[in-house]
C-alpha positions as CSV (number, residue, x, y, z in Angstrom):
1,X,-20.6,-68.7,65.5
2,X,-23.7,-67.8,67.6
3,X,-26.8,-69.2,66.1
4,X,-30.3,-69.0,67.2
5,X,-31.9,-72.6,68.1
6,X,-35.2,-73.5,66.5
7,X,-37.0,-72.8,69.9
8,X,-35.5,-69.4,70.1
9,X,-34.0,-70.5,73.5
10,X,-30.8,-68.5,74.4
11,X,-27.6,-69.8,75.7
12,X,-26.8,-66.5,77.0
13,X,-29.0,-63.4,78.0
14,X,-30.1,-61.6,74.9
15,X,-28.8,-58.1,74.4
16,X,-29.9,-56.2,71.2
17,X,-29.4,-52.7,70.0
18,X,-30.9,-50.1,68.0
19,X,-28.2,-47.8,66.5
20,X,-29.7,-44.8,64.6
21,X,-27.6,-42.2,63.0
22,X,-28.9,-38.6,63.9
23,X,-28.6,-37.2,60.5
24,X,-32.2,-36.8,59.9
25,X,-35.6,-37.4,61.2
26,X,-36.5,-41.0,62.0
27,X,-38.1,-42.9,59.1
28,X,-40.9,-45.4,59.7
29,X,-38.6,-48.3,58.4
30,X,-36.2,-47.4,61.1
31,X,-38.7,-47.6,63.7
32,X,-39.8,-51.0,62.4
33,X,-36.2,-52.1,63.0
34,X,-36.3,-50.8,66.4
35,X,-39.5,-52.5,67.1
36,X,-38.3,-55.8,66.0
37,X,-35.3,-55.6,68.1
38,X,-37.4,-54.4,71.2
39,X,-39.8,-57.2,70.6
40,X,-37.0,-59.9,70.5
41,X,-35.4,-58.5,73.7
42,X,-38.8,-58.3,75.7
43,X,-39.7,-61.9,74.4
44,X,-36.6,-63.4,75.8
45,X,-36.5,-61.1,78.9
46,X,-33.3,-59.5,77.6
47,X,-31.9,-56.0,77.2
48,X,-32.7,-53.4,74.5
49,X,-29.8,-50.9,74.0
50,X,-30.1,-47.5,72.4
51,X,-26.8,-46.5,70.8
52,X,-26.3,-43.2,69.0
53,X,-23.9,-43.5,65.9
54,X,-23.1,-39.9,65.7
55,X,-19.7,-40.1,64.0
56,X,-20.8,-38.4,60.8
57,X,-20.3,-35.0,62.2
58,X,-21.0,-33.2,58.8
59,X,-24.5,-34.4,58.5
60,X,-25.3,-34.6,62.3
61,X,-28.5,-32.8,63.3
62,X,-29.3,-32.1,67.0
63,X,-33.0,-32.0,66.2
64,X,-32.7,-35.7,64.9
65,X,-31.4,-37.0,68.1
66,X,-34.5,-35.6,70.0
67,X,-36.8,-36.8,67.4
68,X,-35.3,-40.4,67.6
69,X,-35.9,-40.3,71.5
70,X,-39.6,-39.1,71.2
71,X,-40.3,-41.4,68.2
72,X,-39.3,-44.4,70.5
73,X,-41.1,-43.1,73.4
74,X,-44.3,-42.4,71.4
75,X,-44.2,-46.1,70.4
76,X,-43.4,-47.2,74.0
77,X,-40.1,-48.7,73.0
78,X,-38.2,-48.0,76.3
79,X,-34.6,-48.8,76.3
80,X,-32.8,-50.4,79.1
81,X,-29.3,-48.9,78.3
82,X,-28.4,-45.8,76.4
83,X,-29.0,-42.0,76.5
84,X,-30.5,-40.5,79.6
85,X,-30.8,-43.9,81.4
86,X,-27.0,-44.8,81.3
87,X,-25.8,-48.5,81.7
88,X,-22.7,-50.4,82.4
89,X,-21.3,-50.3,78.9
90,X,-21.3,-46.7,77.9
91,X,-20.7,-44.1,76.6
92,X,-23.6,-44.7,74.3
93,X,-22.6,-42.0,71.9
94,X,-20.0,-43.2,69.4
95,X,-18.4,-39.7,69.4
96,X,-17.4,-40.2,72.9
97,X,-15.6,-43.6,72.3
98,X,-13.1,-42.4,69.7
99,X,-10.2,-43.8,71.7
100,X,-11.6,-47.3,71.6
101,X,-11.7,-47.0,67.8
102,X,-8.5,-45.7,67.4
103,X,-7.1,-48.4,69.8
104,X,-8.5,-51.2,67.7
105,X,-7.4,-49.7,64.4
106,X,-3.9,-49.7,65.7
107,X,-4.3,-53.2,66.8
108,X,-5.5,-54.3,63.5
109,X,-2.5,-52.5,61.6
110,X,-0.1,-54.2,64.1
111,X,-1.6,-57.5,63.2
112,X,-1.3,-57.0,59.6
113,X,-5.0,-57.1,59.2
114,X,-5.4,-53.5,58.1
115,X,-3.0,-51.0,56.6
116,X,-2.5,-47.2,56.1
117,X,-3.7,-45.8,52.9
118,X,-2.2,-42.3,51.8
119,X,-4.3,-42.1,48.5
120,X,-6.1,-38.7,48.0
121,X,-9.6,-38.3,47.2
122,X,-8.8,-37.1,43.8
123,X,-6.9,-40.3,43.0
124,X,-9.7,-42.4,44.3
125,X,-12.1,-40.6,41.9
126,X,-9.8,-41.2,39.1
127,X,-9.5,-44.9,39.9
128,X,-13.1,-45.3,40.0
129,X,-13.8,-43.4,36.8
130,X,-11.3,-45.4,34.8
131,X,-12.5,-48.6,36.1
132,X,-16.1,-47.7,35.0
133,X,-14.8,-46.7,31.7
134,X,-13.1,-50.0,31.2
135,X,-16.4,-51.7,32.2
136,X,-14.4,-53.7,34.9
137,X,-16.3,-56.1,36.9
138,X,-14.8,-54.8,40.2
139,X,-15.3,-51.1,40.8
140,X,-13.6,-49.8,44.1
141,X,-10.4,-49.0,45.7
142,X,-7.6,-50.7,43.7
143,X,-5.4,-51.5,47.0
144,X,-2.7,-49.1,45.9
145,X,-1.3,-48.8,49.4
146,X,-2.0,-52.4,50.5
147,X,1.6,-53.7,50.0
148,X,3.6,-50.8,51.2
149,X,6.1,-51.6,53.7
150,X,4.4,-51.4,57.2
151,X,7.1,-49.8,59.0
152,X,7.6,-47.1,56.4
153,X,3.7,-46.7,56.4
154,X,3.6,-46.2,60.2
155,X,6.3,-43.8,60.1
156,X,4.4,-41.7,57.5
157,X,1.3,-41.8,59.6
158,X,3.2,-40.9,62.7
159,X,4.8,-37.9,61.0
160,X,1.3,-36.5,60.4
161,X,0.8,-37.5,56.5
162,X,-2.9,-37.7,55.8
163,X,-4.0,-41.3,56.0
164,X,-7.0,-43.6,56.4
165,X,-6.8,-47.2,57.9
166,X,-8.2,-49.8,55.5
167,X,-9.2,-53.4,56.2
168,X,-7.1,-56.0,54.5
169,X,-9.6,-58.3,52.9
170,X,-8.5,-61.7,51.8
171,X,-8.1,-61.9,48.1
172,X,-9.2,-65.3,47.5
173,X,-11.8,-67.9,48.6
174,X,-15.1,-66.9,50.1
175,X,-16.7,-65.6,53.4
176,X,-19.8,-67.4,54.7
177,X,-22.0,-66.3,57.4
178,X,-25.3,-67.5,58.8
179,X,-28.3,-65.3,58.6
180,X,-31.2,-66.1,61.3
181,X,-33.8,-65.3,58.6
182,X,-32.2,-66.2,55.2
183,X,-29.9,-69.0,56.1
184,X,-26.2,-69.3,55.0
185,X,-25.0,-66.7,52.8
186,X,-21.5,-67.0,51.0
187,X,-19.7,-64.1,49.1
188,X,-16.6,-64.4,47.1
189,X,-13.7,-62.5,48.8
190,X,-12.6,-61.2,45.3
191,X,-15.7,-59.1,45.0
192,X,-15.2,-57.1,48.4
193,X,-12.8,-54.1,48.5
194,X,-10.7,-53.0,51.4
195,X,-13.0,-50.7,53.1
196,X,-12.0,-47.8,55.3
197,X,-12.2,-48.5,59.0
198,X,-10.8,-45.1,60.3
199,X,-10.9,-41.9,58.5
200,X,-8.1,-39.3,58.6
201,X,-9.9,-37.1,61.1
202,X,-9.8,-40.0,63.6
203,X,-13.4,-40.8,63.3
204,X,-14.2,-44.4,62.4
205,X,-16.6,-45.5,59.8
206,X,-19.7,-47.4,60.4
207,X,-17.9,-50.7,60.0
208,X,-15.2,-50.4,62.7
209,X,-17.5,-48.6,65.1
210,X,-20.3,-51.0,64.7
211,X,-18.1,-54.1,65.3
212,X,-16.1,-52.7,68.1
213,X,-19.2,-51.5,70.1
214,X,-21.3,-54.6,69.5
215,X,-18.4,-56.7,71.0
216,X,-17.7,-54.3,73.9
217,X,-21.5,-54.0,74.6
218,X,-21.9,-57.8,74.5
219,X,-24.4,-57.8,71.7
220,X,-25.7,-61.1,71.2
221,X,-28.0,-60.7,68.3
222,X,-27.7,-58.1,65.4
223,X,-31.2,-57.4,63.8
224,X,-30.6,-54.7,61.1
225,X,-31.9,-53.5,57.7
226,X,-31.6,-55.9,54.6
227,X,-29.5,-53.2,52.9
228,X,-26.4,-54.1,55.2
229,X,-26.2,-57.7,53.8
230,X,-23.4,-56.5,51.5
231,X,-21.2,-55.4,54.4
232,X,-21.7,-58.4,56.5
233,X,-18.7,-60.5,54.9
234,X,-16.4,-57.6,55.7
235,X,-17.7,-57.5,59.3
236,X,-17.2,-61.2,59.5
237,X,-13.5,-60.8,58.7
238,X,-13.1,-57.9,61.1
239,X,-14.4,-60.2,63.9
240,X,-11.9,-62.8,63.0
241,X,-9.0,-60.4,62.7
242,X,-9.9,-59.0,66.2
243,X,-10.4,-62.7,67.5
244,X,-13.9,-62.1,68.6
245,X,-17.1,-64.1,68.3
246,X,-19.5,-62.6,66.0
247,X,-23.0,-62.0,67.3
248,X,-25.9,-64.1,65.6
249,X,-27.3,-61.8,62.7
250,X,-30.5,-61.3,61.0
251,X,-31.2,-59.0,58.0
252,X,-34.8,-57.8,58.2
253,X,-36.9,-57.5,55.1
254,X,-36.9,-54.1,53.3
255,X,-40.0,-51.9,53.6
256,X,-41.4,-51.2,50.3
257,X,-43.6,-48.4,48.8
258,X,-47.4,-49.1,49.1
259,X,-47.2,-50.1,45.3
260,X,-44.9,-52.9,46.2
261,X,-42.4,-51.4,43.8
262,X,-39.1,-50.1,45.3
263,X,-37.9,-49.2,48.6
264,X,-40.3,-46.9,50.6
265,X,-39.2,-43.4,50.1
266,X,-37.8,-41.2,52.9
267,X,-40.2,-38.3,51.4
268,X,-43.9,-37.8,51.9
269,X,-45.8,-39.3,48.8
270,X,-48.9,-37.4,47.4
271,X,-51.6,-39.8,46.2
272,X,-54.3,-39.2,43.8
273,X,-56.8,-37.5,46.1
274,X,-54.2,-35.0,47.2
275,X,-53.4,-36.4,50.7
276,X,-49.9,-36.7,51.8
277,X,-48.9,-40.2,53.1
278,X,-46.4,-39.8,56.0
279,X,-43.1,-41.7,56.1
280,X,-41.4,-40.1,59.1
281,X,-42.5,-41.1,62.5
282,X,-43.5,-37.6,63.7
283,X,-45.6,-37.4,60.6
284,X,-47.6,-40.3,61.5
285,X,-48.2,-38.7,64.9
286,X,-49.5,-35.5,63.6
287,X,-51.6,-37.5,61.1
288,X,-53.6,-38.9,64.0
289,X,-52.3,-42.4,64.3
290,X,-52.6,-44.0,67.6
291,X,-49.2,-45.5,69.0
292,X,-51.0,-48.8,69.9
293,X,-52.3,-49.2,66.4
294,X,-49.0,-48.3,64.9
295,X,-47.2,-50.7,67.2
296,X,-49.6,-53.6,66.0
297,X,-49.3,-52.6,62.5
298,X,-45.6,-52.3,62.2
299,X,-45.1,-55.6,64.0
300,X,-47.0,-57.1,60.9
301,X,-44.6,-55.4,58.3
302,X,-42.5,-58.4,57.7
303,X,-43.7,-60.8,60.6
304,X,-46.5,-62.8,61.1
305,X,-47.9,-64.8,64.0
306,X,-49.9,-67.4,62.2
307,X,-50.7,-65.9,58.9
308,X,-54.2,-64.6,59.7
309,X,-54.2,-63.1,63.0
310,X,-53.7,-59.2,62.8
311,X,-55.2,-57.5,65.9
312,X,-53.1,-58.2,69.0
313,X,-52.3,-56.5,72.2
314,X,-48.7,-55.4,72.9
315,X,-48.3,-58.2,75.5
316,X,-49.6,-60.9,72.9
317,X,-47.2,-59.6,70.3
318,X,-44.2,-59.7,72.8
319,X,-45.2,-63.3,73.7
320,X,-45.8,-64.3,70.1
321,X,-42.7,-62.7,68.4
322,X,-40.3,-65.1,66.9
323,X,-37.4,-64.4,64.5
324,X,-38.3,-67.7,62.6
325,X,-41.5,-66.0,61.7
326,X,-39.9,-63.1,60.0
327,X,-40.4,-63.3,56.3
328,X,-37.2,-62.4,54.2
329,X,-39.3,-61.2,51.5
330,X,-39.9,-57.4,51.2
331,X,-42.9,-56.1,52.8
332,X,-45.2,-53.3,51.2
333,X,-46.4,-50.8,53.7
334,X,-50.2,-50.7,53.2
335,X,-51.8,-47.4,54.3
336,X,-55.2,-48.7,53.9
337,X,-54.6,-51.5,56.3
338,X,-53.1,-49.1,58.7
339,X,-56.0,-46.9,58.6
340,X,-58.3,-49.6,59.1
341,X,-56.5,-50.8,62.1
342,X,-56.2,-47.5,63.4
343,X,-59.9,-47.2,63.2
344,X,-60.6,-50.2,65.1
345,X,-58.2,-48.9,68.0
346,X,-60.0,-45.8,67.9
347,X,-63.5,-47.5,68.3
348,X,-62.1,-49.4,71.2
349,X,-60.9,-46.4,73.1
350,X,-63.0,-45.3,76.2
351,X,-64.9,-41.9,75.2
352,X,-62.7,-39.9,77.9
353,X,-59.6,-41.3,76.5
354,X,-60.6,-40.4,73.0
355,X,-61.6,-37.1,74.0
356,X,-58.3,-36.5,75.5
357,X,-56.4,-37.6,72.4
358,X,-58.6,-35.3,70.2
359,X,-57.9,-32.1,72.2
360,X,-54.5,-31.4,70.7
361,X,-55.8,-31.8,67.2
362,X,-58.8,-29.4,67.9
363,X,-56.4,-27.0,69.6
364,X,-54.2,-27.1,66.3
365,X,-57.1,-26.4,64.3
366,X,-57.9,-23.2,66.2
367,X,-61.1,-24.6,67.6
368,X,-62.0,-23.3,71.2
369,X,-63.1,-26.7,72.2
370,X,-63.8,-27.7,75.8
371,X,-63.3,-31.2,77.0
372,X,-66.8,-31.5,78.4
373,X,-68.5,-30.8,75.0
374,X,-65.9,-33.0,73.3
375,X,-66.8,-35.9,75.6
376,X,-70.5,-35.5,74.6
377,X,-69.5,-35.4,70.9
378,X,-67.2,-38.5,71.0
379,X,-70.1,-41.0,70.9
380,X,-71.4,-39.3,67.8
381,X,-68.2,-39.7,65.8
382,X,-66.3,-42.5,67.3
383,X,-67.5,-45.0,64.7
384,X,-66.5,-42.8,61.8
385,X,-63.0,-41.8,62.6
386,X,-59.9,-43.5,61.1
387,X,-57.4,-41.1,62.3
388,X,-57.4,-38.2,65.0
389,X,-56.6,-35.6,62.5
390,X,-60.0,-36.1,61.0
391,X,-61.5,-34.8,64.4
392,X,-61.4,-31.2,63.5
393,X,-63.4,-31.4,60.2
394,X,-66.0,-33.8,61.9
395,X,-66.8,-31.4,64.8
396,X,-65.9,-28.0,63.9
397,X,-69.4,-26.7,63.6
398,X,-69.9,-27.3,67.1
399,X,-67.4,-24.6,68.2
400,X,-68.2,-21.8,66.1
401,X,-71.0,-19.2,66.7
402,X,-71.6,-18.8,62.8
403,X,-71.3,-21.2,60.1
404,X,-69.1,-20.6,57.3
405,X,-71.1,-19.5,54.4
406,X,-72.3,-22.8,52.4
407,X,-74.2,-23.4,49.0
408,X,-77.9,-22.9,49.6
409,X,-78.7,-25.6,47.0
410,X,-77.3,-28.1,49.7
411,X,-80.5,-27.4,51.6
412,X,-82.7,-28.7,49.0
413,X,-83.3,-32.7,49.1
414,X,-83.6,-34.7,46.0
415,X,-87.1,-34.3,44.4
416,X,-87.9,-31.2,46.1
417,X,-87.5,-27.5,45.3
418,X,-86.5,-24.5,47.3
419,X,-90.1,-23.5,48.0
420,X,-91.2,-27.0,49.5
421,X,-87.8,-27.3,51.4
422,X,-88.7,-23.9,52.9
423,X,-92.1,-25.2,54.1
424,X,-90.4,-28.2,55.6
425,X,-87.6,-26.5,57.4
426,X,-90.1,-23.8,58.8
427,X,-92.3,-26.4,60.2
428,X,-89.2,-28.2,61.8
429,X,-88.4,-24.7,63.3
430,X,-91.8,-24.6,65.0
431,X,-91.4,-28.2,66.3
432,X,-87.8,-27.5,67.5
433,X,-88.9,-24.3,69.3
434,X,-91.5,-26.2,71.4
435,X,-90.0,-29.7,71.9
436,X,-89.1,-30.5,75.5
437,X,-86.8,-31.4,76.7
438,X,-84.3,-30.7,74.1
439,X,-82.8,-33.9,74.1
440,X,-82.1,-37.0,71.7
441,X,-85.1,-39.0,72.2
442,X,-87.8,-36.2,72.3
443,X,-86.2,-34.7,69.4
444,X,-86.3,-37.9,67.3
445,X,-89.8,-38.6,68.4
446,X,-90.9,-34.9,67.5
447,X,-89.2,-34.9,64.0
448,X,-90.2,-38.3,63.1
449,X,-93.8,-37.3,64.0
450,X,-93.5,-34.2,61.8
451,X,-92.3,-36.2,58.7
452,X,-95.3,-38.4,59.1
453,X,-97.8,-35.6,59.5
454,X,-96.4,-33.9,56.5
455,X,-96.4,-37.1,54.3
456,X,-92.6,-36.9,53.4
457,X,-89.7,-39.5,53.9
458,X,-87.7,-39.0,57.1
459,X,-84.6,-38.3,54.8
460,X,-86.4,-35.3,52.9
461,X,-87.0,-33.7,56.4
462,X,-83.6,-34.5,58.2
463,X,-81.4,-33.5,55.3
464,X,-82.3,-29.7,55.3
465,X,-82.2,-29.5,59.2
466,X,-78.7,-31.4,59.0
467,X,-77.4,-28.8,56.3
468,X,-78.8,-25.8,58.2
469,X,-77.4,-26.7,61.6
470,X,-74.1,-28.2,60.4
471,X,-73.4,-26.4,57.1
472,X,-72.7,-29.8,55.2
473,X,-74.7,-32.7,54.0
474,X,-72.6,-35.3,55.9
475,X,-72.4,-34.9,59.8
476,X,-72.6,-36.7,63.0
477,X,-76.1,-38.3,63.9
478,X,-78.8,-35.5,63.8
479,X,-80.6,-35.9,67.2
480,X,-77.3,-36.2,69.1
481,X,-76.0,-33.2,67.2
482,X,-79.0,-31.0,67.9
483,X,-79.0,-31.9,71.5
484,X,-75.4,-30.8,72.0
485,X,-75.8,-27.6,69.9
486,X,-78.7,-26.6,72.0
487,X,-82.1,-25.0,71.2
488,X,-80.8,-21.4,70.8
489,X,-78.0,-22.2,68.4
490,X,-80.2,-24.6,66.4
491,X,-82.9,-22.1,66.0
492,X,-80.5,-19.3,64.7
493,X,-78.9,-21.7,62.2
494,X,-82.3,-22.6,60.9
495,X,-83.2,-19.2,60.5
496,X,-80.2,-18.5,58.5
497,X,-81.1,-21.5,56.3
498,X,-84.6,-20.2,55.8
499,X,-83.1,-16.9,54.6
500,X,-80.9,-18.7,52.0
501,X,-84.0,-20.8,50.8
502,X,-85.9,-17.5,50.3
503,X,-83.0,-16.1,48.2
504,X,-82.9,-19.3,46.3
505,X,-86.6,-19.3,45.6
506,X,-86.2,-15.9,43.9
507,X,-83.8,-17.3,41.3
508,X,-85.8,-20.4,40.5
């Protein structure tokens, strides 16, 4: 049995695979599995293979295939063999390898390691229901066809009678395999059923196709989800029956819901503030997470370098990644941590880079934003952003001629009334009309001087100006905002604010 030495050195060139089934859009848990395989391959200078397990034709979705490819590319997980790049061990779509699965199913039947089963779906349902009614410890196929005469069974199958091929599991003893993360695992054979290897339509189940392809594609290490542990004993027996060496195997920790209770859902979760938490990879993209931040964060969902280092470059993670540091315990998906990490990565971007990444989000929001203006805005908001999807709400007032209507009471600072605010804002307008140049430093000096002259706190002066020009109480730094908006727009918006205050005065 191939095992991973303590120092992770390999007796043969590492070959790993990510084998998604295109029956739905890629979940972030699947992306984490792909990432760990990719990191393992890159750390050892090995080969990362993308294999499409598309034998479930009833649930196959063409959109799901393109989603997988786009999701992997988004995170920068380039594959060395697979769709679009080819390789020496293709085809890399299982639906194009049916002759291989038939060949090895026939070989297993000929060896007596598998057999034809002619039981109808209706009978199988009845058997299961009866087992459940009797509260039997073992619930599964009752091996009704296991001991039929092999020659007669072969003749019935050849004559076209509907049949599947089942694995003939040992009835006694136990099957033991070594998990690189969890150590030796032993399972009583009596608890395992004779699973289906080849369906009646000639398509393989996951179990046969997976084993055949891993062998023929010379996979050295299987890193897959924890949920597949229960199938490992039967896969071990399949390898034995075919006379093949089984790759080293590691079952990755399950990704839990943020609460730490239960597996992470495949549907968006709505939290108390009404926000939908993404779970599909494409949703993380549209939510404005940077791929480099996602790469860093996902690497830490179940793996740790030294227990405290979190921010690492792609190159550092590749260099440091090791299976022995993968924790077998389930790992909760911490959105707060992801948001924090994404914010750090946003703050570290160059202004031009961040502006470029913001543009699609501004376009999607229907803002007529030009890159030059966005470049000027970036320094004002870069420290505040956690996700790119926040950009439109932070900058929308820069790209409209007229602000949406807002509550005039927002113009009035604490401990002031509409009349005194009207006086302050009116004096601010006089200063802003004459200040030259209409730029950050001159604006700051003029307005701070006005506050001192009028004997008010700077916050009392700046607040109504901010609301008047931005339409909100919270906005980017005031002086940079005024400079970018320009004198003409600022004065127009202050005039509107003064009109609102006069209306408010009449009601007080």
